[in-house]
VOGU-3710 file (C-alpha; in Angstrom, 3 decimals, decimal comma):
1> qiddpqvvcy> 27,594/-1,038/22,507  26,241/-4,238/24,215  25,410/-3,955/27,955  28,073/-5,605/30,176  29,945/-7,472/27,236  32,189/-10,489/27,931  35,092/-10,469/25,377  35,119/-13,909/24,010  38,126/-13,491/21,431  40,156/-10,829/19,872
11> gdsitwtsip> 42,919/-11,223/17,269  44,718/-9,008/14,885  45,250/-11,599/12,172  42,552/-14,390/12,488  42,371/-16,981/9,702  40,334/-19,577/11,659  39,530/-19,798/15,352  37,130/-21,846/17,509  36,961/-20,433/21,074  35,194/-22,263/23,851
21> cnikkgklvs> 32,474/-20,182/25,478  29,428/-20,880/27,499  26,601/-19,176/25,478  23,098/-19,609/26,906  19,985/-19,557/24,728  18,732/-15,965/24,358  22,085/-14,242/24,742  23,022/-11,531/22,352  26,357/-12,298/20,575  28,248/-9,582/18,580
31> frisnisgdn> 31,052/-9,931/15,980  33,235/-7,143/14,741  35,315/-8,102/11,734  37,696/-5,658/9,790  40,732/-5,338/7,836  39,628/-8,262/5,721  41,505/-10,021/3,130  40,449/-13,208/1,480  37,476/-14,715/-0,372  34,711/-15,367/2,274
41> vtagigngst> 34,038/-14,855/5,912  31,891/-16,945/8,077  31,110/-16,315/11,775  28,768/-17,722/14,125  28,246/-19,829/17,258  28,213/-23,661/17,636  29,581/-26,733/19,248  33,242/-27,342/18,878  34,297/-26,361/15,529  30,920/-26,579/13,816
51> ivqyalnesv> 28,693/-23,596/13,268  25,144/-24,307/14,195  23,847/-20,584/13,889  25,523/-18,165/11,423  25,902/-14,436/12,052  27,773/-13,990/8,729  28,608/-15,939/5,656  29,349/-13,947/2,677  32,096/-12,649/0,336  34,479/-10,290/1,820
61> pganginvyi> 32,605/-7,189/2,889  35,452/-4,863/2,741  38,344/-3,374/4,576  36,218/-0,962/6,573  34,784/-4,026/8,350  31,163/-4,975/9,520  29,398/-5,652/12,698  26,834/-8,521/12,980  24,617/-9,532/15,846  22,679/-12,628/16,657
71> vadndatsvi> 20,497/-13,803/19,526  21,324/-17,529/20,373  18,448/-19,802/19,411  19,971/-22,528/21,743  22,762/-23,126/24,095  26,152/-23,072/22,433  29,705/-24,072/23,454  31,844/-21,972/20,989  32,259/-19,144/18,717  33,851/-19,614/15,285
81> invqngsaia> 35,409/-17,211/12,752  36,747/-18,422/9,354  38,342/-16,237/6,767  38,951/-18,349/3,627  42,211/-17,470/1,883  42,981/-14,556/4,129  42,838/-12,958/7,430  41,159/-10,256/9,367  41,056/-8,429/12,730  38,190/-9,995/14,524
91> scyvsnrave> 36,530/-9,781/17,968  33,475/-11,425/19,455  31,394/-10,298/22,587  28,565/-12,044/24,336  26,148/-9,886/26,389  25,080/-10,693/29,804  21,549/-9,654/28,832  19,213/-12,214/27,665  16,466/-11,793/25,229  13,774/-13,488/27,125
101> megsaqinvl> 10,339/-14,401/25,899  7,318/-13,947/28,091  4,603/-15,899/26,549  1,786/-13,848/25,210  2,254/-10,980/27,501  3,306/-7,511/26,348  7,223/-7,136/25,984  8,752/-3,777/26,198  11,493/-3,854/23,673  13,612/-1,518/25,908
111> nlgvvpndys> 13,729/-4,193/28,419  15,349/-6,385/25,684  18,090/-4,075/24,979  16,724/-2,257/22,108  18,041/1,293/21,725  15,876/3,978/20,107  16,870/7,320/18,823  20,439/6,084/17,668  21,026/6,495/13,884  24,088/4,483/13,897
121> retaikndai> 24,392/1,498/11,694  25,692/-0,656/14,422  22,766/0,075/16,681  20,268/-0,531/13,999  21,926/-3,988/13,240  21,885/-4,773/16,892  18,137/-3,793/17,365  17,248/-5,806/14,307  18,752/-8,987/15,648  17,151/-8,608/19,002
131> iqsvldrvnd> 13,670/-7,814/17,443  13,858/-10,501/14,766  14,808/-13,234/17,178  11,761/-12,421/19,337  9,497/-12,443/16,208  11,054/-15,754/15,174  10,492/-17,445/18,570  6,831/-16,663/18,988  4,766/-19,610/19,606  1,434/-18,487/21,269
141> giilyfpkgt> 1,417/-14,951/20,272  3,094/-11,794/21,547  2,526/-8,034/22,144  5,718/-6,347/21,123  5,637/-2,671/22,601  7,779/0,076/21,319  7,683/3,150/23,574  8,042/6,493/21,861  11,163/7,340/20,077  12,644/6,516/16,692
151> yytrqgyhia> 13,784/3,001/15,932  16,094/2,616/12,916  16,427/-0,609/11,017  18,758/-1,943/8,295  16,625/-5,014/7,210  13,089/-4,614/8,489  11,154/-7,114/10,483  9,830/-10,339/9,109  6,597/-11,591/10,621  5,622/-15,149/9,714
161> kdnviikgdg> 3,872/-16,243/12,858  0,171/-15,715/13,893  -1,101/-13,533/16,774  1,680/-10,916/16,672  0,893/-7,449/17,862  3,215/-4,594/17,229  2,237/-1,503/19,132  3,717/1,956/19,613  2,768/4,897/21,891  0,818/6,583/18,908
171> aelttftals> 1,278/7,818/15,458  4,143/10,413/15,375  5,178/9,381/18,896  6,826/5,937/17,973  8,453/6,047/14,625  10,233/3,353/12,497  12,816/4,408/9,925  14,441/2,266/7,352  18,243/3,130/6,803  19,220/3,053/3,241
181> wnisnpdsgh> 20,973/-0,194/1,672  23,698/2,262/0,571  25,321/4,025/3,524  26,904/6,634/1,450  23,694/7,501/-0,281  20,845/7,891/2,177  18,287/8,422/-0,710  18,942/5,124/-2,372  16,679/2,142/-1,738  15,379/1,214/1,656
191> ptifyndydn> 14,098/-2,006/3,060  10,555/-2,816/3,778  9,786/-2,346/7,537  7,178/-5,038/8,329  6,508/-7,950/5,855  6,049/-11,657/5,285  6,977/-14,125/2,735  5,398/-13,132/-0,499  4,861/-16,500/-1,998  1,648/-17,936/-3,049
201> anepisnvql> 2,479/-21,376/-1,830  2,821/-20,153/1,796  -0,114/-20,478/4,215  -1,817/-17,274/5,327  -0,997/-15,581/8,586  -3,674/-14,613/11,024  -4,561/-12,231/13,843  -1,552/-9,858/13,089  -2,126/-6,393/14,398  -0,084/-3,199/13,773
211> mdftidkagk> -1,092/-0,129/15,641  -0,141/3,225/17,019  3,105/4,237/15,218  4,682/6,060/12,274  6,882/4,777/9,512  9,052/7,384/7,869  11,084/6,256/5,116  11,145/2,707/3,817  10,940/0,654/0,642  7,367/-0,266/1,401
221> giffsklinc> 6,165/0,487/4,949  4,067/-2,611/5,308  4,125/-5,563/2,779  2,079/-8,758/3,658  0,066/-11,296/1,665  -2,673/-13,582/2,628  -3,979/-12,233/5,872  -6,866/-13,631/7,954  -8,451/-11,421/10,654  -5,548/-8,949/10,557
231> tfrnlfiknt> -5,978/-5,222/11,693  -3,822/-2,185/10,825  -4,978/0,827/12,990  -3,719/4,352/13,830  -0,611/4,410/11,605  1,017/7,226/9,735  3,194/6,051/6,865  5,234/8,482/4,894  8,194/9,091/2,492  8,337/5,579/1,117
241> desglgcdhf> 10,009/4,458/-2,050  6,976/2,245/-3,054  3,508/1,966/-1,545  3,224/2,895/2,107  0,698/0,099/2,945  0,853/-2,453/0,095  -0,941/-5,764/1,086  -2,749/-8,489/-0,884  -5,552/-10,845/-0,088  -7,363/-10,165/3,231
251> kggiidgvrc> -10,049/-12,234/4,790  -11,710/-10,345/7,725  -9,353/-7,500/7,495  -9,585/-4,034/9,106  -7,629/-1,076/7,975  -8,600/1,954/10,246  -7,145/5,362/10,758  -4,137/5,055/8,478  -2,512/8,107/6,921  -0,178/7,927/4,032
261> sncgkkgdls> 1,820/10,916/2,695  4,369/11,202/0,005  4,512/7,375/-0,640  5,658/5,777/-3,832  8,225/8,506/-4,435  10,369/6,416/-6,703  7,582/5,733/-9,040  7,624/6,721/-12,673  4,365/8,208/-13,895  5,098/7,623/-17,592
271> saaygcsgig> 4,570/3,953/-16,607  1,997/2,267/-14,472  4,217/2,959/-11,482  3,489/-0,505/-10,145  2,073/0,244/-6,801  3,768/3,590/-5,543  0,598/4,698/-3,689  -0,586/5,325/-0,324  -2,622/2,187/0,322  -2,592/-0,547/-2,297
281> igcgwfndgf> -4,648/-3,764/-1,770  -4,564/-6,691/-4,166  -7,211/-9,400/-4,346  -7,804/-12,848/-5,845  -5,778/-15,539/-4,107  -8,606/-17,124/-2,115  -10,397/-19,383/-4,509  -13,674/-19,174/-2,599  -14,126/-15,661/-3,975  -14,471/-14,054/-0,653
291> esltvtnchc> -11,866/-11,542/0,395  -13,502/-9,396/3,052  -11,826/-6,124/3,952  -13,165/-2,945/5,640  -11,254/0,261/5,227  -12,287/3,109/7,453  -11,176/6,698/8,268  -8,065/6,658/6,098  -6,566/9,851/4,601  -4,016/9,613/1,679
301> ndnkqyglff> -2,395/12,796/0,504  0,377/13,551/-2,238  1,304/10,040/-2,929  2,754/9,228/-6,294  0,097/7,022/-8,021  -3,227/6,359/-6,060  -4,277/7,631/-2,596  -6,106/4,199/-2,185  -6,454/1,422/-4,767  -7,813/-2,084/-4,734
311> eaqpnlpqhp> -6,945/-4,406/-7,680  -7,222/-7,952/-8,918  -4,065/-9,751/-9,083  -3,281/-11,885/-12,353  -2,556/-15,596/-12,607  -3,899/-16,684/-9,182  -6,398/-19,371/-8,348  -9,439/-17,032/-8,004  -13,075/-17,868/-8,228  -13,989/-19,369/-11,540
321> srrpvglsvi> -16,737/-17,007/-12,474  -16,318/-13,637/-10,792  -13,917/-11,333/-9,050  -13,507/-11,475/-5,241  -16,175/-9,730/-3,063  -16,239/-8,224/0,322  -14,630/-4,679/0,101  -16,058/-1,712/2,016  -14,398/1,699/1,867  -15,919/4,112/4,404
331> gcsakgnrtg> -15,181/7,788/5,327  -11,837/7,934/3,593  -10,313/10,995/1,785  -7,512/11,294/-0,924  -5,859/14,699/-1,875  -3,047/15,572/-4,209  -2,423/12,023/-5,536  -2,340/11,100/-9,271  -5,632/9,274/-8,672  -7,559/9,522/-5,411
341> igicgyegas> -9,342/6,203/-4,929  -9,208/3,451/-7,540  -11,475/0,396/-7,796  -9,684/-2,028/-10,182  -11,049/-5,437/-9,666  -13,047/-6,012/-6,446  -16,691/-6,934/-7,206  -19,654/-5,719/-5,239  -17,391/-2,956/-3,627  -19,174/-0,219/-1,576
351> vigctaynnh> -17,510/3,231/-1,340  -19,544/5,255/1,188  -18,877/8,871/2,347  -15,485/9,393/0,744  -13,955/12,441/-0,579  -11,433/12,877/-3,454  -10,072/16,494/-3,756  -7,553/18,113/-5,956  -5,966/14,978/-7,385  -4,409/15,150/-10,765
361> hagfsfdngt> -5,883/12,497/-13,031  -9,147/11,718/-11,326  -10,840/11,704/-7,980  -12,362/8,184/-8,358  -11,321/5,712/-10,953  -12,328/2,362/-12,457  -9,392/0,938/-14,301  -6,934/-1,891/-14,499  -4,919/-0,513/-11,509  -1,063/-0,552/-11,441
371> lgsdptepld> -0,395/-3,711/-13,306  0,289/-2,058/-16,543  -2,505/-3,555/-18,494  -4,263/-1,568/-21,380  -7,117/0,249/-19,704  -9,341/-0,887/-22,571  -9,078/-4,530/-21,690  -12,164/-5,893/-20,000  -12,122/-6,778/-16,332  -15,849/-7,833/-16,235
381> travkfiacs> -16,277/-6,647/-12,652  -19,819/-5,893/-11,570  -21,863/-4,207/-8,910  -19,780/-1,326/-7,662  -21,662/1,173/-5,651  -20,422/4,775/-4,631  -22,768/6,459/-1,985  -22,703/10,011/-0,628  -19,148/10,602/-1,986  -17,606/13,877/-3,030
391> sysngaslpv> -15,233/14,538/-5,893  -13,927/18,249/-6,019  -11,525/20,261/-7,938  -9,407/17,362/-9,424  -7,015/18,613/-12,058  -7,342/22,050/-10,693  -3,804/22,227/-9,392  -1,756/20,256/-11,976  2,063/20,382/-11,699  3,688/21,684/-14,644
401> dypeykgqkn> 4,217/19,122/-17,452  2,346/16,662/-15,499  2,317/13,363/-17,682  -0,750/11,596/-19,187  -0,357/7,927/-18,838  -1,383/6,147/-22,075  -3,313/9,043/-23,257  -5,554/9,378/-20,166  -6,357/13,107/-19,794  -6,080/14,680/-16,396
411> gygfyissky> -8,764/16,234/-14,261  -11,867/14,008/-14,021  -14,303/13,579/-11,076  -15,037/9,847/-11,865  -13,012/8,204/-14,748  -14,404/4,766/-15,847  -12,060/3,188/-18,436  -12,493/-0,507/-18,036  -15,487/-2,798/-18,436  -17,568/-2,588/-15,317
421> dnieivscni> -21,244/-3,678/-15,264  -23,661/-2,444/-12,792  -22,219/0,892/-11,479  -24,096/3,035/-9,050  -23,361/6,569/-8,153  -25,819/7,604/-5,670  -26,150/11,040/-3,947  -22,573/12,230/-4,861  -21,438/15,619/-5,415  -19,137/16,174/-8,325
431> ldnlksgivf> -18,026/19,685/-8,630  -15,187/21,949/-10,128  -13,217/19,180/-11,890  -10,964/20,337/-14,814  -12,559/18,028/-17,348  -15,764/16,057/-17,016  -17,643/15,182/-13,865  -18,054/11,543/-14,885  -16,635/10,060/-17,992  -17,153/6,518/-19,469
441> vngikmlnit> -14,231/5,757/-21,845  -15,692/2,470/-23,031  -19,128/0,696/-22,853  -21,090/-0,052/-19,762  -24,135/-2,134/-18,956  -26,497/-1,195/-16,010  -25,673/2,182/-14,881  -27,457/4,178/-12,190  -26,669/7,750/-11,537  -29,103/9,278/-9,069
451> ggeiaangey> -29,161/12,054/-6,627  -26,487/14,627/-5,749  -25,213/17,442/-7,981  -22,747/17,501/-10,907  -21,766/21,133/-11,334  -19,081/23,529/-12,754  -16,891/20,941/-14,398  -14,699/22,138/-17,272  -16,093/20,181/-20,089  -19,095/17,821/-19,521
461> gielngecrf> -21,132/16,782/-16,565  -21,681/13,233/-17,683  -19,674/12,021/-20,636  -20,737/8,784/-22,446  -18,145/7,779/-24,866  -18,839/3,972/-25,264  -22,064/2,152/-25,746  -24,293/2,377/-22,691  -27,179/-0,178/-22,053  -29,787/-0,241/-19,376
471> fnitpmiirn> -29,278/3,051/-17,552  -31,057/5,259/-15,179  -30,140/8,904/-14,638  -32,545/10,366/-12,232  -33,197/12,573/-10,172  -30,384/15,092/-9,784  -28,884/18,507/-10,686  -26,458/18,850/-13,731  -25,188/22,419/-14,191  -22,608/24,938/-15,351
481> sqhgihinns> -20,563/22,893/-17,837  -20,053/22,907/-21,556  -22,403/19,982/-21,933  -24,627/18,766/-19,156  -24,891/15,361/-20,652  -22,555/14,370/-23,624  -23,671/11,442/-25,691  -20,719/10,406/-27,986  -21,981/6,818/-28,881  -25,331/4,985/-29,120
491> iyygfinnvv> -27,180/4,328/-25,744  -29,851/1,610/-25,176  -32,834/1,103/-23,041  -32,848/3,683/-20,151  -34,241/6,536/-18,497  -33,262/10,220/-18,132  -35,939/11,670/-15,759  -36,490/14,393/-13,106  -33,271/16,046/-13,942  -32,481/19,709/-13,465
501> ianntigiyk> -30,140/20,615/-16,381  -29,127/24,360/-16,012  -26,653/26,955/-17,178  -24,769/24,747/-19,548  -23,758/25,705/-23,125  -25,733/22,662/-24,338  -28,069/20,740/-21,863  -28,028/17,510/-23,549  -25,581/16,910/-26,511  -25,668/14,046/-28,942
511> asganlygvh> -22,901/13,478/-31,447  -23,475/12,775/-34,950  -23,860/9,112/-35,392  -24,905/8,373/-31,851  -28,320/6,973/-31,707  -30,907/6,539/-28,727  -32,603/3,180/-28,919  -35,427/2,573/-26,230  -34,509/5,635/-24,252  -37,137/7,382/-22,351
521> igelvysgnt> -36,559/11,102/-21,905  -39,058/12,050/-19,008  -39,594/15,247/-16,972  -36,498/17,444/-17,364  -35,998/21,067/-16,101  -34,063/23,064/-18,441  -33,015/26,518/-17,167  -30,379/29,022/-18,432  -28,732/26,764/-20,979  -27,595/28,352/-24,226
531> tdnnlnp> -29,176/25,316/-26,001  -31,221/22,925/-24,074  -30,432/19,932/-26,361  -29,750/18,930/-29,926  -31,761/15,704/-29,746  -33,879/14,619/-32,750  -37,624/15,174/-32,239
//
């Protein structure tokens, strides 16, 4: 219902009508059209017989009818309804309530006529019209405040202006829920809740803030591209078809206190699953090579693909000689995802104090992300550092018949499949994983693993399958695995020094045909291994 509506027109068999009406800017206008026959229906407001703002212009939506709402962008003098080659029962109402703008002050959406906690399609369409009208008419910024309650949407909210703040009463107090595109099938596709135009030709948006609310059910929860000085804080995003928070190309971005659960539920794990994760961030649009983003205190559990991932986007301007720099991930956790945290193209990334626990494929992964590329193709990404992170029990609770994507086994602490140069794993604890603690599928140059403990992993502590050049493994503890260090290919120019290697079947294992060139084996402490090593004298 519209508050205090004025009936403008009603007809049982309307083919075309233009009714004079004094409509002021900001007034909410409602059309109800049913029992439709014909080819196309148009409805809107205008001047005389000319529509200047459409509410509806589409092929016949069906005999059950449709309700549409608009907020008048300007004053108008008539409402117009036209049914081509047919007729319809139609009515139009104009509300006495105006949707007023208040500059950059905080606006309570309840004062605009938005109705929470009403699941009906009509209310969702009406709310969408009011909210979108406000967002479209922002000039100098706005704080749009949604008090506690659940707000249902049929089409989501398009934000294309700078300095927009969407604020609720708190995660799990204010909730946005997208209704399915298909009314008869609530589990079919859903619209994205908050988004901008995903088009590389568009200008970036700046100073957008989303905070203190929950998104429960959507296509994607949040989907933006090219953001400058934008902040997402204290959000809970769950039950989305695709990624919960899926955005590309930040500059001066902050993501803080975001939780994602059961996102990407429509993804197919036999493919790359294209996003379908908790938090998914793309990089590579700004051609100065600087895309700064700090992600803190985020917790992503039970999402289809990654808990959090950060990947390079193809076919973008990019810096001519390197991947974008500027990523820091601090104090985050990931549990029960296919992969916990994936670094898939940011250069110079720092991951500090993060925990990956009980994920299926790997706790931490260096790969090609969700773009479907062969994981053996080189990315040439450099200088990624993990400090004081923990990777526990990944692969320990695999679902029955859990798939292996492109032959990637499940259950690793760290899984490095793509070409990354200069990786540091510093003071990390890597324990109780189903397969190896750290596996290098392909070659690497400049590797530093120092401090921390690698223990009780099902196969190997450190598994080197590709050529490794310029490396340092010191000082640390490697214990209670089949092989403490498993060398399956030739390694060049490095140190293994001040390492305690204990209670393994073989402390250091070198495969036949693998050679050590310029490798210094320093002070090692062997204890309780069945065989300390099979290295040549």
